[in-house]
PDB file with SEQRES, HELIX, SHEET and CRYST1 records, atoms N, CA, C and O in Angstrom:
SEQRES   1 A   64  LEU LEU ASP PRO ARG SER PRO ARG GLU ASP GLY SER CYS          
SEQRES   2 A   64  LEU ILE PRO VAL TYR SER VAL ASP THR VAL TRP GLU ASN          
SEQRES   3 A   64  ARG ASN HIS GLU ASN LEU ILE ARG LEU ILE ARG SER VAL          
SEQRES   4 A   64  SER VAL GLU ARG LYS ARG LEU ILE PHE ASN THR ASP VAL          
SEQRES   5 A   64  GLU VAL VAL TRP ILE GLY THR THR ARG SER ASN THR              
HELIX    1 AA1 VAL A   17  SER A   19  5                                   3    
HELIX    2 AA2 HIS A   29  LEU A   35  1                                   7    
SHEET    1 AA1 3 ILE A  36  GLU A  42  0                                        
SHEET    2 AA1 3 ARG A  45  THR A  50 -1                                        
SHEET    3 AA1 3 VAL A  54  THR A  59 -1                                        
CRYST1    1.000    1.000    1.000  90.00  90.00  90.00 P 1           1          
ATOM      1  N   LEU A   1       0.859  -1.203  -0.049  1.00  0.00           N  
ATOM      2  CA  LEU A   1       0.015  -0.043   0.043  1.00  0.00           C  
ATOM      3  C   LEU A   1       0.901   1.258  -0.001  1.00  0.00           C  
ATOM      4  O   LEU A   1       2.049   1.254   0.444  1.00  0.00           O  
ATOM      5  N   LEU A   2       0.301   2.397  -0.571  1.00  0.00           N  
ATOM      6  CA  LEU A   2       1.134   3.538  -0.635  1.00  0.00           C  
ATOM      7  C   LEU A   2       1.023   4.126   0.791  1.00  0.00           C  
ATOM      8  O   LEU A   2       0.162   3.812   1.613  1.00  0.00           O  
ATOM      9  N   ASP A   3       2.003   5.011   0.965  1.00  0.00           N  
ATOM     10  CA  ASP A   3       1.979   5.665   2.384  1.00  0.00           C  
ATOM     11  C   ASP A   3       0.874   6.636   2.315  1.00  0.00           C  
ATOM     12  O   ASP A   3       0.838   7.470   1.410  1.00  0.00           O  
ATOM     13  N   PRO A   4      -0.066   6.563   3.267  1.00  0.00           N  
ATOM     14  CA  PRO A   4      -1.262   7.493   3.171  1.00  0.00           C  
ATOM     15  C   PRO A   4      -0.825   8.891   3.423  1.00  0.00           C  
ATOM     16  O   PRO A   4      -1.607   9.797   3.136  1.00  0.00           O  
ATOM     17  N   ARG A   5       0.299   9.153   3.910  1.00  0.00           N  
ATOM     18  CA  ARG A   5       0.617  10.657   4.267  1.00  0.00           C  
ATOM     19  C   ARG A   5       1.400  11.260   3.020  1.00  0.00           C  
ATOM     20  O   ARG A   5       1.634  12.468   3.024  1.00  0.00           O  
ATOM     21  N   SER A   6       1.814  10.472   1.955  1.00  0.00           N  
ATOM     22  CA  SER A   6       2.360  10.944   0.909  1.00  0.00           C  
ATOM     23  C   SER A   6       1.493  11.472  -0.305  1.00  0.00           C  
ATOM     24  O   SER A   6       0.834  10.696  -0.997  1.00  0.00           O  
ATOM     25  N   PRO A   7       1.530  12.758  -0.510  1.00  0.00           N  
ATOM     26  CA  PRO A   7       0.655  13.212  -1.711  1.00  0.00           C  
ATOM     27  C   PRO A   7       0.990  12.564  -2.979  1.00  0.00           C  
ATOM     28  O   PRO A   7       2.167  12.342  -3.267  1.00  0.00           O  
ATOM     29  N   ARG A   8       0.009  12.245  -3.765  1.00  0.00           N  
ATOM     30  CA  ARG A   8       0.243  11.698  -5.024  1.00  0.00           C  
ATOM     31  C   ARG A   8       0.392  12.844  -6.021  1.00  0.00           C  
ATOM     32  O   ARG A   8       0.213  14.023  -5.717  1.00  0.00           O  
ATOM     33  N   GLU A   9       0.771  12.362  -7.367  1.00  0.00           N  
ATOM     34  CA  GLU A   9       1.072  13.405  -8.311  1.00  0.00           C  
ATOM     35  C   GLU A   9       0.053  14.462  -8.527  1.00  0.00           C  
ATOM     36  O   GLU A   9       0.361  15.623  -8.798  1.00  0.00           O  
ATOM     37  N   ASP A  10      -1.238  14.012  -8.393  1.00  0.00           N  
ATOM     38  CA  ASP A  10      -2.393  14.868  -8.584  1.00  0.00           C  
ATOM     39  C   ASP A  10      -2.517  15.696  -7.337  1.00  0.00           C  
ATOM     40  O   ASP A  10      -3.371  16.580  -7.409  1.00  0.00           O  
ATOM     41  N   GLY A  11      -1.865  15.604  -6.233  1.00  0.00           N  
ATOM     42  CA  GLY A  11      -2.053  16.395  -5.046  1.00  0.00           C  
ATOM     43  C   GLY A  11      -2.971  15.784  -4.109  1.00  0.00           C  
ATOM     44  O   GLY A  11      -3.223  16.383  -3.063  1.00  0.00           O  
ATOM     45  N   SER A  12      -3.525  14.612  -4.369  1.00  0.00           N  
ATOM     46  CA  SER A  12      -4.507  13.987  -3.382  1.00  0.00           C  
ATOM     47  C   SER A  12      -3.727  13.002  -2.475  1.00  0.00           C  
ATOM     48  O   SER A  12      -2.722  12.414  -2.873  1.00  0.00           O  
ATOM     49  N   CYS A  13      -4.227  12.861  -1.280  1.00  0.00           N  
ATOM     50  CA  CYS A  13      -3.597  11.883  -0.452  1.00  0.00           C  
ATOM     51  C   CYS A  13      -4.619  10.737  -0.049  1.00  0.00           C  
ATOM     52  O   CYS A  13      -5.827  10.965   0.011  1.00  0.00           O  
ATOM     53  N   LEU A  14      -4.107   9.578   0.205  1.00  0.00           N  
ATOM     54  CA  LEU A  14      -4.742   8.415   0.715  1.00  0.00           C  
ATOM     55  C   LEU A  14      -4.980   8.628   2.149  1.00  0.00           C  
ATOM     56  O   LEU A  14      -4.044   9.004   2.854  1.00  0.00           O  
ATOM     57  N   ILE A  15      -6.189   8.415   2.664  1.00  0.00           N  
ATOM     58  CA  ILE A  15      -6.372   8.682   4.112  1.00  0.00           C  
ATOM     59  C   ILE A  15      -6.863   7.391   4.732  1.00  0.00           C  
ATOM     60  O   ILE A  15      -7.805   6.789   4.216  1.00  0.00           O  
ATOM     61  N   PRO A  16      -6.260   6.945   5.820  1.00  0.00           N  
ATOM     62  CA  PRO A  16      -6.640   5.705   6.401  1.00  0.00           C  
ATOM     63  C   PRO A  16      -8.001   5.847   6.914  1.00  0.00           C  
ATOM     64  O   PRO A  16      -8.395   6.915   7.382  1.00  0.00           O  
ATOM     65  N   VAL A  17      -8.828   4.657   6.829  1.00  0.00           N  
ATOM     66  CA  VAL A  17     -10.179   4.826   7.332  1.00  0.00           C  
ATOM     67  C   VAL A  17     -10.247   5.013   8.726  1.00  0.00           C  
ATOM     68  O   VAL A  17     -11.235   5.600   9.169  1.00  0.00           O  
ATOM     69  N   TYR A  18      -9.269   4.571   9.587  1.00  0.00           N  
ATOM     70  CA  TYR A  18      -9.341   4.702  10.952  1.00  0.00           C  
ATOM     71  C   TYR A  18      -9.271   6.182  11.394  1.00  0.00           C  
ATOM     72  O   TYR A  18      -9.475   6.474  12.573  1.00  0.00           O  
ATOM     73  N   SER A  19      -8.993   7.093  10.489  1.00  0.00           N  
ATOM     74  CA  SER A  19      -8.900   8.502  10.865  1.00  0.00           C  
ATOM     75  C   SER A  19     -10.139   9.218  10.963  1.00  0.00           C  
ATOM     76  O   SER A  19     -10.169  10.401  11.302  1.00  0.00           O  
ATOM     77  N   VAL A  20     -11.304   8.458  10.641  1.00  0.00           N  
ATOM     78  CA  VAL A  20     -12.584   9.081  10.655  1.00  0.00           C  
ATOM     79  C   VAL A  20     -13.123   9.146  12.067  1.00  0.00           C  
ATOM     80  O   VAL A  20     -13.086   8.180  12.828  1.00  0.00           O  
ATOM     81  N   ASP A  21     -13.664  10.417  12.408  1.00  0.00           N  
ATOM     82  CA  ASP A  21     -14.200  10.590  13.730  1.00  0.00           C  
ATOM     83  C   ASP A  21     -15.608  10.140  13.786  1.00  0.00           C  
ATOM     84  O   ASP A  21     -15.975   9.449  14.736  1.00  0.00           O  
ATOM     85  N   THR A  22     -16.418  10.475  12.850  1.00  0.00           N  
ATOM     86  CA  THR A  22     -17.810  10.029  12.865  1.00  0.00           C  
ATOM     87  C   THR A  22     -18.115   9.165  11.702  1.00  0.00           C  
ATOM     88  O   THR A  22     -17.539   9.393  10.638  1.00  0.00           O  
ATOM     89  N   VAL A  23     -18.936   8.229  11.798  1.00  0.00           N  
ATOM     90  CA  VAL A  23     -19.168   7.194  10.773  1.00  0.00           C  
ATOM     91  C   VAL A  23     -20.670   7.266  10.356  1.00  0.00           C  
ATOM     92  O   VAL A  23     -21.586   7.477  11.151  1.00  0.00           O  
ATOM     93  N   TRP A  24     -20.814   7.068   9.037  1.00  0.00           N  
ATOM     94  CA  TRP A  24     -22.265   6.854   8.601  1.00  0.00           C  
ATOM     95  C   TRP A  24     -22.822   5.681   9.204  1.00  0.00           C  
ATOM     96  O   TRP A  24     -22.310   4.575   9.027  1.00  0.00           O  
ATOM     97  N   GLU A  25     -23.803   5.852   9.878  1.00  0.00           N  
ATOM     98  CA  GLU A  25     -24.372   4.700  10.838  1.00  0.00           C  
ATOM     99  C   GLU A  25     -25.383   3.812  10.131  1.00  0.00           C  
ATOM    100  O   GLU A  25     -25.661   2.696  10.570  1.00  0.00           O  
ATOM    101  N   ASN A  26     -25.984   4.369   8.922  1.00  0.00           N  
ATOM    102  CA  ASN A  26     -27.010   3.446   8.384  1.00  0.00           C  
ATOM    103  C   ASN A  26     -26.596   2.713   7.162  1.00  0.00           C  
ATOM    104  O   ASN A  26     -27.312   2.588   6.168  1.00  0.00           O  
ATOM    105  N   ARG A  27     -25.384   2.229   7.297  1.00  0.00           N  
ATOM    106  CA  ARG A  27     -24.867   1.309   6.222  1.00  0.00           C  
ATOM    107  C   ARG A  27     -24.069   0.188   6.829  1.00  0.00           C  
ATOM    108  O   ARG A  27     -23.567   0.282   7.950  1.00  0.00           O  
ATOM    109  N   ASN A  28     -23.963  -0.873   6.065  1.00  0.00           N  
ATOM    110  CA  ASN A  28     -23.172  -2.045   6.486  1.00  0.00           C  
ATOM    111  C   ASN A  28     -21.737  -1.689   6.011  1.00  0.00           C  
ATOM    112  O   ASN A  28     -21.410  -1.528   4.835  1.00  0.00           O  
ATOM    113  N   HIS A  29     -20.951  -1.591   7.064  1.00  0.00           N  
ATOM    114  CA  HIS A  29     -19.587  -1.071   6.987  1.00  0.00           C  
ATOM    115  C   HIS A  29     -18.666  -1.978   5.989  1.00  0.00           C  
ATOM    116  O   HIS A  29     -17.959  -1.469   5.120  1.00  0.00           O  
ATOM    117  N   GLU A  30     -18.752  -3.277   6.201  1.00  0.00           N  
ATOM    118  CA  GLU A  30     -17.955  -4.179   5.362  1.00  0.00           C  
ATOM    119  C   GLU A  30     -18.301  -4.032   3.886  1.00  0.00           C  
ATOM    120  O   GLU A  30     -17.439  -3.960   3.010  1.00  0.00           O  
ATOM    121  N   ASN A  31     -19.810  -3.984   3.630  1.00  0.00           N  
ATOM    122  CA  ASN A  31     -20.159  -3.779   2.198  1.00  0.00           C  
ATOM    123  C   ASN A  31     -19.720  -2.473   1.624  1.00  0.00           C  
ATOM    124  O   ASN A  31     -19.335  -2.386   0.458  1.00  0.00           O  
ATOM    125  N   LEU A  32     -19.787  -1.322   2.550  1.00  0.00           N  
ATOM    126  CA  LEU A  32     -19.376  -0.050   2.038  1.00  0.00           C  
ATOM    127  C   LEU A  32     -17.831  -0.110   1.723  1.00  0.00           C  
ATOM    128  O   LEU A  32     -17.429   0.341   0.651  1.00  0.00           O  
ATOM    129  N   ILE A  33     -17.032  -0.613   2.561  1.00  0.00           N  
ATOM    130  CA  ILE A  33     -15.608  -0.680   2.290  1.00  0.00           C  
ATOM    131  C   ILE A  33     -15.255  -1.328   1.037  1.00  0.00           C  
ATOM    132  O   ILE A  33     -14.378  -0.882   0.297  1.00  0.00           O  
ATOM    133  N   ARG A  34     -15.975  -2.446   0.778  1.00  0.00           N  
ATOM    134  CA  ARG A  34     -15.712  -3.086  -0.492  1.00  0.00           C  
ATOM    135  C   ARG A  34     -16.109  -2.228  -1.746  1.00  0.00           C  
ATOM    136  O   ARG A  34     -15.526  -2.354  -2.823  1.00  0.00           O  
ATOM    137  N   LEU A  35     -17.075  -1.403  -1.548  1.00  0.00           N  
ATOM    138  CA  LEU A  35     -17.499  -0.615  -2.684  1.00  0.00           C  
ATOM    139  C   LEU A  35     -16.532   0.672  -2.919  1.00  0.00           C  
ATOM    140  O   LEU A  35     -16.557   1.246  -4.008  1.00  0.00           O  
ATOM    141  N   ILE A  36     -15.806   1.045  -2.024  1.00  0.00           N  
ATOM    142  CA  ILE A  36     -15.006   2.281  -2.029  1.00  0.00           C  
ATOM    143  C   ILE A  36     -13.923   2.138  -3.129  1.00  0.00           C  
ATOM    144  O   ILE A  36     -13.063   1.260  -3.199  1.00  0.00           O  
ATOM    145  N   ARG A  37     -14.132   3.165  -3.965  1.00  0.00           N  
ATOM    146  CA  ARG A  37     -13.126   3.283  -5.195  1.00  0.00           C  
ATOM    147  C   ARG A  37     -12.071   4.226  -4.858  1.00  0.00           C  
ATOM    148  O   ARG A  37     -10.897   3.932  -5.083  1.00  0.00           O  
ATOM    149  N   SER A  38     -12.434   5.455  -4.280  1.00  0.00           N  
ATOM    150  CA  SER A  38     -11.436   6.550  -3.935  1.00  0.00           C  
ATOM    151  C   SER A  38     -11.935   7.351  -2.894  1.00  0.00           C  
ATOM    152  O   SER A  38     -13.143   7.428  -2.672  1.00  0.00           O  
ATOM    153  N   VAL A  39     -11.003   8.009  -2.179  1.00  0.00           N  
ATOM    154  CA  VAL A  39     -11.222   8.867  -1.049  1.00  0.00           C  
ATOM    155  C   VAL A  39     -10.683  10.231  -1.340  1.00  0.00           C  
ATOM    156  O   VAL A  39      -9.544  10.374  -1.786  1.00  0.00           O  
ATOM    157  N   SER A  40     -11.514  11.276  -1.087  1.00  0.00           N  
ATOM    158  CA  SER A  40     -10.921  12.594  -1.300  1.00  0.00           C  
ATOM    159  C   SER A  40     -11.160  13.405   0.009  1.00  0.00           C  
ATOM    160  O   SER A  40     -11.957  12.960   0.835  1.00  0.00           O  
ATOM    161  N   VAL A  41     -10.589  14.423   0.202  1.00  0.00           N  
ATOM    162  CA  VAL A  41     -10.766  15.420   1.342  1.00  0.00           C  
ATOM    163  C   VAL A  41     -11.142  16.716   0.859  1.00  0.00           C  
ATOM    164  O   VAL A  41     -10.440  17.319   0.048  1.00  0.00           O  
ATOM    165  N   GLU A  42     -12.299  17.211   1.351  1.00  0.00           N  
ATOM    166  CA  GLU A  42     -12.709  18.522   0.903  1.00  0.00           C  
ATOM    167  C   GLU A  42     -13.179  19.312   2.296  1.00  0.00           C  
ATOM    168  O   GLU A  42     -14.120  18.937   2.995  1.00  0.00           O  
ATOM    169  N   ARG A  43     -12.422  20.366   2.539  1.00  0.00           N  
ATOM    170  CA  ARG A  43     -12.664  21.145   3.744  1.00  0.00           C  
ATOM    171  C   ARG A  43     -12.719  20.292   4.997  1.00  0.00           C  
ATOM    172  O   ARG A  43     -13.615  20.439   5.828  1.00  0.00           O  
ATOM    173  N   LYS A  44     -11.723  19.377   5.124  1.00  0.00           N  
ATOM    174  CA  LYS A  44     -11.563  18.438   6.281  1.00  0.00           C  
ATOM    175  C   LYS A  44     -12.709  17.466   6.370  1.00  0.00           C  
ATOM    176  O   LYS A  44     -12.996  16.960   7.455  1.00  0.00           O  
ATOM    177  N   ARG A  45     -13.396  17.177   5.234  1.00  0.00           N  
ATOM    178  CA  ARG A  45     -14.251  16.088   5.226  1.00  0.00           C  
ATOM    179  C   ARG A  45     -13.792  14.891   4.320  1.00  0.00           C  
ATOM    180  O   ARG A  45     -13.275  15.038   3.212  1.00  0.00           O  
ATOM    181  N   LEU A  46     -14.027  13.775   4.882  1.00  0.00           N  
ATOM    182  CA  LEU A  46     -13.569  12.601   3.938  1.00  0.00           C  
ATOM    183  C   LEU A  46     -14.683  12.305   3.042  1.00  0.00           C  
ATOM    184  O   LEU A  46     -15.813  12.175   3.512  1.00  0.00           O  
ATOM    185  N   ILE A  47     -14.473  12.193   1.854  1.00  0.00           N  
ATOM    186  CA  ILE A  47     -15.426  11.916   0.773  1.00  0.00           C  
ATOM    187  C   ILE A  47     -15.002  10.428   0.217  1.00  0.00           C  
ATOM    188  O   ILE A  47     -13.979  10.203  -0.430  1.00  0.00           O  
ATOM    189  N   PHE A  48     -15.933   9.515   0.574  1.00  0.00           N  
ATOM    190  CA  PHE A  48     -15.634   8.185  -0.155  1.00  0.00           C  
ATOM    191  C   PHE A  48     -16.416   8.146  -1.420  1.00  0.00           C  
ATOM    192  O   PHE A  48     -17.626   8.374  -1.446  1.00  0.00           O  
ATOM    193  N   ASN A  49     -15.725   7.863  -2.437  1.00  0.00           N  
ATOM    194  CA  ASN A  49     -16.424   7.688  -3.834  1.00  0.00           C  
ATOM    195  C   ASN A  49     -16.635   6.246  -4.024  1.00  0.00           C  
ATOM    196  O   ASN A  49     -15.664   5.496  -4.126  1.00  0.00           O  
ATOM    197  N   THR A  50     -17.792   5.829  -4.075  1.00  0.00           N  
ATOM    198  CA  THR A  50     -18.189   4.398  -4.351  1.00  0.00           C  
ATOM    199  C   THR A  50     -18.868   4.204  -5.644  1.00  0.00           C  
ATOM    200  O   THR A  50     -19.201   5.216  -6.262  1.00  0.00           O  
ATOM    201  N   ASP A  51     -19.117   3.051  -6.132  1.00  0.00           N  
ATOM    202  CA  ASP A  51     -19.802   2.820  -7.360  1.00  0.00           C  
ATOM    203  C   ASP A  51     -21.321   3.249  -7.290  1.00  0.00           C  
ATOM    204  O   ASP A  51     -21.955   3.485  -8.319  1.00  0.00           O  
ATOM    205  N   VAL A  52     -21.880   3.339  -6.020  1.00  0.00           N  
ATOM    206  CA  VAL A  52     -23.222   3.636  -5.918  1.00  0.00           C  
ATOM    207  C   VAL A  52     -23.551   5.028  -5.864  1.00  0.00           C  
ATOM    208  O   VAL A  52     -24.525   5.472  -6.472  1.00  0.00           O  
ATOM    209  N   GLU A  53     -22.683   5.841  -5.069  1.00  0.00           N  
ATOM    210  CA  GLU A  53     -22.816   7.288  -4.879  1.00  0.00           C  
ATOM    211  C   GLU A  53     -21.654   7.753  -4.122  1.00  0.00           C  
ATOM    212  O   GLU A  53     -20.803   6.954  -3.732  1.00  0.00           O  
ATOM    213  N   VAL A  54     -21.573   9.111  -3.880  1.00  0.00           N  
ATOM    214  CA  VAL A  54     -20.425   9.658  -3.116  1.00  0.00           C  
ATOM    215  C   VAL A  54     -21.007   9.784  -1.762  1.00  0.00           C  
ATOM    216  O   VAL A  54     -22.030  10.451  -1.611  1.00  0.00           O  
ATOM    217  N   VAL A  55     -20.444   9.206  -0.789  1.00  0.00           N  
ATOM    218  CA  VAL A  55     -20.916   9.116   0.518  1.00  0.00           C  
ATOM    219  C   VAL A  55     -20.047   9.846   1.387  1.00  0.00           C  
ATOM    220  O   VAL A  55     -18.834   9.643   1.327  1.00  0.00           O  
ATOM    221  N   TRP A  56     -20.610  10.808   2.320  1.00  0.00           N  
ATOM    222  CA  TRP A  56     -19.769  11.547   3.323  1.00  0.00           C  
ATOM    223  C   TRP A  56     -19.644  10.607   4.500  1.00  0.00           C  
ATOM    224  O   TRP A  56     -20.632  10.014   4.932  1.00  0.00           O  
ATOM    225  N   ILE A  57     -18.369  10.455   5.052  1.00  0.00           N  
ATOM    226  CA  ILE A  57     -18.276   9.493   6.018  1.00  0.00           C  
ATOM    227  C   ILE A  57     -17.948  10.327   7.300  1.00  0.00           C  
ATOM    228  O   ILE A  57     -18.550  10.044   8.336  1.00  0.00           O  
ATOM    229  N   GLY A  58     -17.093  11.268   7.293  1.00  0.00           N  
ATOM    230  CA  GLY A  58     -16.879  11.975   8.626  1.00  0.00           C  
ATOM    231  C   GLY A  58     -15.761  13.051   8.380  1.00  0.00           C  
ATOM    232  O   GLY A  58     -15.412  13.379   7.246  1.00  0.00           O  
ATOM    233  N   THR A  59     -15.258  13.545   9.467  1.00  0.00           N  
ATOM    234  CA  THR A  59     -14.341  14.653   9.365  1.00  0.00           C  
ATOM    235  C   THR A  59     -12.927  14.065   9.747  1.00  0.00           C  
ATOM    236  O   THR A  59     -12.811  13.117  10.524  1.00  0.00           O  
ATOM    237  N   THR A  60     -11.954  14.644   9.197  1.00  0.00           N  
ATOM    238  CA  THR A  60     -10.571  14.117   9.373  1.00  0.00           C  
ATOM    239  C   THR A  60     -10.118  14.781  10.676  1.00  0.00           C  
ATOM    240  O   THR A  60     -10.606  15.849  11.045  1.00  0.00           O  
ATOM    241  N   ARG A  61      -9.156  14.114  11.380  1.00  0.00           N  
ATOM    242  CA  ARG A  61      -8.539  14.639  12.573  1.00  0.00           C  
ATOM    243  C   ARG A  61      -7.274  15.410  12.056  1.00  0.00           C  
ATOM    244  O   ARG A  61      -6.463  14.912  11.276  1.00  0.00           O  
ATOM    245  N   SER A  62      -7.194  16.635  12.554  1.00  0.00           N  
ATOM    246  CA  SER A  62      -5.994  17.324  12.089  1.00  0.00           C  
ATOM    247  C   SER A  62      -4.843  17.116  13.146  1.00  0.00           C  
ATOM    248  O   SER A  62      -5.038  17.209  14.358  1.00  0.00           O  
ATOM    249  N   ASN A  63      -3.609  16.821  12.562  1.00  0.00           N  
ATOM    250  CA  ASN A  63      -2.463  16.647  13.387  1.00  0.00           C  
ATOM    251  C   ASN A  63      -1.733  17.870  13.612  1.00  0.00           C  
ATOM    252  O   ASN A  63      -0.669  17.808  14.227  1.00  0.00           O  
ATOM    253  N   THR A  64      -2.167  18.963  13.195  1.00  0.00           N  
ATOM    254  CA  THR A  64      -1.447  20.114  13.321  1.00  0.00           C  
ATOM    255  C   THR A  64      -2.013  21.127  14.403  1.00  0.00           C  
ATOM    256  O   THR A  64      -1.443  22.200  14.602  1.00  0.00           O  
TER     257      THR A  64                                                      
END                                                                             
């Protein structure tokens, strides 16, 4: 796996799932994880891009 802290060429970063503070509760987590295609961060929100829809999962914890 790529280092989640290392920015990729397009400037995006891979964020480990365990950095989510709040979780979407009305979904089966295991099924959702399998559907995840990509993750992006917008204004400290984790955006999980799935085949079904873009699902907001939670906010990222800032280390700064």
